[in-house]
VODO-37323 format. One record per residue (C-alpha): residue number from 0; x negated, y, z. Coordinates in Angstrom, 3 decimals. Layout:
! residues N
<pt i="NUM" u="X" v="Y" w="Z"/>
...
END
This chain:
! residues 74
<pt i="0" u="-3.173" v="-1.367" w="-6.974"/>
<pt i="1" u="-1.426" v="-1.537" w="-10.356"/>
<pt i="2" u="2.122" v="-1.777" w="-11.658"/>
<pt i="3" u="2.062" v="-4.676" w="-14.123"/>
<pt i="4" u="5.804" v="-5.132" w="-14.847"/>
<pt i="5" u="8.098" v="-3.030" w="-17.020"/>
<pt i="6" u="10.999" v="-3.381" w="-14.576"/>
<pt i="7" u="11.482" v="0.272" w="-13.607"/>
<pt i="8" u="10.074" v="-0.314" w="-10.122"/>
<pt i="9" u="6.979" v="1.294" w="-8.627"/>
<pt i="10" u="4.201" v="-0.631" w="-6.863"/>
<pt i="11" u="3.633" v="0.468" w="-3.241"/>
<pt i="12" u="1.006" v="-0.276" w="-0.609"/>
<pt i="13" u="0.347" v="0.700" w="3.005"/>
<pt i="14" u="-2.774" v="0.261" w="5.131"/>
<pt i="15" u="-2.333" v="0.464" w="8.915"/>
<pt i="16" u="-4.899" v="0.441" w="11.734"/>
<pt i="17" u="-5.383" v="1.697" w="15.289"/>
<pt i="18" u="-8.544" v="3.093" w="16.842"/>
<pt i="19" u="-9.585" v="5.375" w="19.693"/>
<pt i="20" u="-7.994" v="8.315" w="17.828"/>
<pt i="21" u="-4.553" v="6.656" w="17.625"/>
<pt i="22" u="-2.484" v="4.845" w="15.019"/>
<pt i="23" u="-3.036" v="5.502" w="11.312"/>
<pt i="24" u="-1.218" v="4.588" w="8.108"/>
<pt i="25" u="-2.006" v="5.411" w="4.479"/>
<pt i="26" u="0.559" v="4.958" w="1.686"/>
<pt i="27" u="-0.294" v="4.589" w="-2.007"/>
<pt i="28" u="2.092" v="4.332" w="-4.975"/>
<pt i="29" u="1.648" v="3.462" w="-8.635"/>
<pt i="30" u="4.536" v="5.457" w="-10.112"/>
<pt i="31" u="3.670" v="5.865" w="-13.792"/>
<pt i="32" u="5.202" v="2.633" w="-15.081"/>
<pt i="33" u="3.658" v="-0.468" w="-16.595"/>
<pt i="34" u="-0.129" v="-0.380" w="-16.524"/>
<pt i="35" u="-0.292" v="2.552" w="-14.086"/>
<pt i="36" u="-2.749" v="2.126" w="-11.223"/>
<pt i="37" u="-3.306" v="4.001" w="-7.967"/>
<pt i="38" u="-6.451" v="4.116" w="-5.869"/>
<pt i="39" u="-7.346" v="5.473" w="-2.479"/>
<pt i="40" u="-10.441" v="6.051" w="-0.396"/>
<pt i="41" u="-10.566" v="6.277" w="3.383"/>
<pt i="42" u="-13.285" v="5.499" w="5.894"/>
<pt i="43" u="-11.817" v="2.952" w="8.320"/>
<pt i="44" u="-14.250" v="2.161" w="11.159"/>
<pt i="45" u="-16.082" v="-1.120" w="10.678"/>
<pt i="46" u="-14.634" v="-3.975" w="12.702"/>
<pt i="47" u="-11.165" v="-2.420" w="13.075"/>
<pt i="48" u="-8.251" v="-4.736" w="12.395"/>
<pt i="49" u="-6.215" v="-3.528" w="9.423"/>
<pt i="50" u="-2.806" v="-4.561" w="8.174"/>
<pt i="51" u="-2.112" v="-4.303" w="4.456"/>
<pt i="52" u="1.419" v="-4.406" w="3.032"/>
<pt i="53" u="2.332" v="-4.444" w="-0.659"/>
<pt i="54" u="5.768" v="-4.312" w="-2.251"/>
<pt i="55" u="7.725" v="-2.839" w="-5.143"/>
<pt i="56" u="10.803" v="-0.642" w="-5.107"/>
<pt i="57" u="13.073" v="1.219" w="-7.502"/>
<pt i="58" u="12.305" v="4.938" w="-7.255"/>
<pt i="59" u="10.947" v="6.954" w="-4.344"/>
<pt i="60" u="13.845" v="6.073" w="-2.038"/>
<pt i="61" u="14.497" v="2.502" w="-3.167"/>
<pt i="62" u="14.584" v="-0.460" w="-0.819"/>
<pt i="63" u="11.323" v="-2.438" w="-0.542"/>
<pt i="64" u="11.406" v="-5.759" w="-2.431"/>
<pt i="65" u="9.162" v="-8.799" w="-2.007"/>
<pt i="66" u="7.043" v="-7.232" w="0.777"/>
<pt i="67" u="3.859" v="-9.171" w="1.569"/>
<pt i="68" u="1.617" v="-8.564" w="4.601"/>
<pt i="69" u="-1.984" v="-9.530" w="5.340"/>
<pt i="70" u="-4.378" v="-8.655" w="8.164"/>
<pt i="71" u="-8.148" v="-8.571" w="8.292"/>
<pt i="72" u="-11.191" v="-6.645" w="9.558"/>
<pt i="73" u="-12.579" v="-3.493" w="7.971"/>
END
């Protein structure tokens, strides 16, 4: 995920899923300003339903803006 606007906000993303070990969520942030990207790597079991949310916010404690959600299978 990358921050592509010079608006002072950071790009944020969460990935959520549940499996036999419980509920899981991973958060990723692109905090370096315009052109900054963040990556992550996690082994989610194949076939698990995942929910992905993306948004932007001003600073670490800012309110989420323009949150979008999608679901799919790993």
